[in-house]
C-alpha positions as CSV (number, residue, x, y, z in Angstrom):
1,X,0.2,-0.1,-0.2
2,X,1.4,3.2,-0.6
3,X,2.0,6.2,1.8
4,X,-1.0,9.1,2.1
5,X,1.0,11.9,2.6
6,X,-0.5,15.3,3.5
7,X,1.3,18.9,2.7
8,X,0.4,21.8,4.1
9,X,1.4,25.1,1.8
10,X,2.5,22.5,-0.5
11,X,0.6,24.0,-3.9
12,X,4.1,26.2,-4.4
13,X,7.8,26.3,-3.4
14,X,8.8,23.7,-1.2
15,X,5.6,21.9,-0.2
16,X,5.4,21.5,-4.1
17,X,8.6,20.3,-5.1
18,X,8.0,17.5,-1.3
19,X,4.7,16.8,-3.4
20,X,5.6,15.8,-6.5
21,X,8.7,13.8,-5.1
22,X,6.1,11.7,-2.9
23,X,4.2,11.3,-5.8
24,X,7.5,9.7,-8.3
25,X,7.8,7.5,-5.3
26,X,4.7,6.1,-5.4
27,X,2.7,8.2,-2.8
28,X,-1.0,9.7,-2.6
29,X,-0.8,13.3,-2.3
30,X,-3.1,15.8,-0.4
31,X,-2.2,19.0,-0.4
32,X,-3.2,22.0,1.5
33,X,-2.8,25.7,0.3
34,X,-4.7,29.4,0.4
35,X,-3.6,29.9,-2.7
36,X,-6.9,28.2,-4.4
37,X,-6.1,29.0,-8.1
38,X,-2.8,27.3,-7.7
39,X,-4.2,24.3,-6.0
40,X,-6.5,23.7,-9.0
41,X,-3.9,24.1,-11.3
42,X,-1.5,21.3,-9.5
43,X,-4.4,18.9,-8.9
44,X,-5.5,19.1,-12.5
45,X,-2.0,18.5,-13.4
46,X,-1.2,16.5,-11.3
47,X,-3.3,12.8,-11.6
48,X,-1.5,11.4,-8.3
49,X,-2.0,15.0,-6.0
50,X,-5.7,16.1,-4.6
51,X,-6.0,19.2,-2.8
52,X,-8.2,21.6,-0.7
53,X,-8.0,24.8,-0.5
54,X,-7.8,26.9,3.0
55,X,-5.8,28.6,5.8
56,X,-4.8,25.6,8.5
57,X,-4.9,28.8,11.0
58,X,-8.8,28.5,11.4
59,X,-9.9,25.5,13.0
60,X,-13.4,25.7,10.4
61,X,-10.6,25.3,7.7
62,X,-9.0,22.5,9.5
63,X,-11.8,20.5,9.9
64,X,-12.6,20.5,6.4
65,X,-9.3,19.9,5.1
66,X,-9.5,16.8,7.7
67,X,-12.6,15.7,5.9
68,X,-11.0,16.1,2.4
69,X,-7.8,13.8,3.2
70,X,-10.3,10.8,5.2
71,X,-12.8,11.1,1.7
72,X,-9.5,11.2,-0.5
73,X,-6.9,9.5,1.0
74,X,-8.4,7.0,3.0
75,X,-6.3,8.0,6.0
76,X,-2.9,9.5,6.5
77,X,0.4,8.1,7.0
78,X,2.5,11.0,6.8
79,X,1.8,14.8,7.1
80,X,4.9,17.6,6.0
81,X,4.1,20.8,8.1
82,X,4.8,23.1,5.5
83,X,2.7,25.8,5.9
84,X,4.2,29.1,7.9
85,X,3.5,32.8,8.5
86,X,5.1,35.6,6.8
87,X,6.6,38.8,9.3
88,X,8.5,41.3,8.9
89,X,11.5,40.5,7.0
90,X,14.9,42.1,6.6
91,X,18.7,41.9,7.0
92,X,20.1,40.1,9.5
93,X,22.3,43.4,10.0
94,X,19.2,45.6,10.3
95,X,17.7,43.7,13.1
96,X,17.2,45.3,16.4
97,X,19.7,43.8,18.9
98,X,18.6,41.1,21.9
99,X,19.9,42.0,24.9
100,X,23.3,39.4,26.2
101,X,23.2,38.5,23.1
102,X,26.6,38.9,20.2
103,X,25.8,38.5,16.4
104,X,27.9,39.6,13.7
105,X,27.0,40.4,10.0
106,X,28.4,40.8,7.3
107,X,27.1,42.4,3.5
């Protein structure tokens, strides 16, 4: 029996690369992502990948995701929690110092 894999933020970047690698190795993959267009495109082009649209930080979207996983895969063997949040980004040299911590950055 092939592995049943769920990948959050799986419709692009690292998540998509992970999904494609699992499929190439015989797994059945379900992706979850907030980008509806990307999920629809990926699932239509990759028969080994199913998908759900939603924000896993919202309980109602998580409930829907797990219903979809159960329906599409019949259970779960592997979870790749690839989703994260985007926060402020800047070069390390521009972040304020943390008291008591010494660091250096070169550009």
